[in-house]
C-alpha positions as CSV (number, residue, x, y, z in Angstrom):
1,M,86.6,-64.6,-162.2
2,A,84.5,-61.7,-163.4
3,E,81.4,-62.6,-165.3
4,N,78.5,-60.7,-166.7
5,A,76.0,-59.8,-164.0
6,K,72.2,-59.9,-164.3
7,P,70.6,-56.5,-164.6
8,K,69.5,-54.8,-161.4
9,R,71.8,-57.0,-159.2
10,P,74.2,-55.5,-156.7
11,S,77.8,-55.7,-157.7
12,I,80.9,-55.8,-155.5
13,S,83.4,-55.0,-158.2
14,V,85.0,-52.0,-160.0
15,G,83.3,-52.8,-163.3
16,G,79.8,-51.9,-162.1
17,L,76.7,-54.0,-162.8
18,W,78.1,-55.7,-165.9
19,H,81.0,-57.3,-164.1
20,Q,80.4,-59.2,-160.8
21,N,82.9,-61.1,-158.7
22,H,80.8,-63.9,-157.3
23,V,83.4,-64.9,-154.7
24,K,83.4,-61.4,-153.2
25,V,79.6,-61.3,-153.3
26,N,79.4,-64.6,-151.4
27,V,81.9,-63.4,-148.8
28,W,80.0,-60.2,-148.4
29,I,76.7,-62.0,-147.9
30,L,77.9,-64.8,-145.7
31,G,80.0,-62.4,-143.6
32,N,76.9,-60.3,-142.8
33,A,75.6,-61.6,-139.4
34,M,72.0,-60.7,-140.1
35,A,72.1,-62.6,-143.4
36,V,73.5,-65.6,-141.7
37,Q,70.8,-65.5,-139.0
38,R,68.1,-65.1,-141.6
39,R,69.5,-68.1,-143.6
40,N,69.6,-70.2,-140.4
41,D,66.0,-69.2,-139.6
42,Q,64.9,-70.1,-143.1
43,K,66.5,-73.5,-142.7
44,V,64.8,-74.2,-139.4
45,A,61.4,-73.1,-140.8
46,S,61.8,-75.3,-143.9
47,C,62.8,-78.3,-141.7
48,I,59.8,-77.8,-139.4
49,R,57.5,-77.4,-142.4
50,A,58.8,-80.7,-143.9
51,K,58.4,-82.6,-140.7
52,A,54.9,-81.2,-140.2
53,Q,53.9,-82.3,-143.7
54,Q,55.3,-85.8,-143.1
55,E,53.3,-86.1,-139.9
56,W,50.2,-84.8,-141.6
57,D,50.6,-87.4,-144.4
58,K,51.0,-90.2,-141.8
59,L,47.8,-89.1,-140.1
60,V,45.9,-88.9,-143.3
61,T,46.9,-92.5,-144.3
62,L,46.1,-93.7,-140.8
63,T,42.6,-92.2,-140.9
64,K,41.9,-93.6,-144.3
65,Q,42.7,-97.1,-143.1
66,C,40.4,-96.9,-140.1
67,P,36.8,-98.1,-140.6
68,P,34.0,-95.5,-140.3
69,F,32.3,-95.0,-137.0
70,P,28.8,-96.4,-136.8
71,K,26.0,-94.0,-135.7
72,P,25.2,-94.4,-132.0
73,T,21.9,-96.2,-131.3
74,L,20.7,-93.4,-129.0
75,V,20.9,-90.9,-131.9
76,K,19.0,-93.3,-134.1
77,L,16.3,-93.6,-131.4
78,A,16.0,-89.9,-130.9
79,L,15.7,-89.2,-134.6
80,E,13.0,-91.9,-135.0
81,Q,11.0,-90.4,-132.1
82,L,11.1,-87.0,-133.7
83,L,9.8,-88.2,-137.0
């Protein structure tokens, strides 16, 4: 169960930083209500970010398929009169 821990990592075992029980650490982290809320918030944010990126990609491909808009004739006439 006990494995060598990475330096500067919190430990939940008697052995200190060099021996870490990952099962106890997971229980401690997942049992903390604030940690669970933060994890859920991060999941929601990443899902929204992924959906927004998919929608953006769809819009980009759609605009690339559309033909360019011609210049309106009134603008052409106004520019010709000024010159």
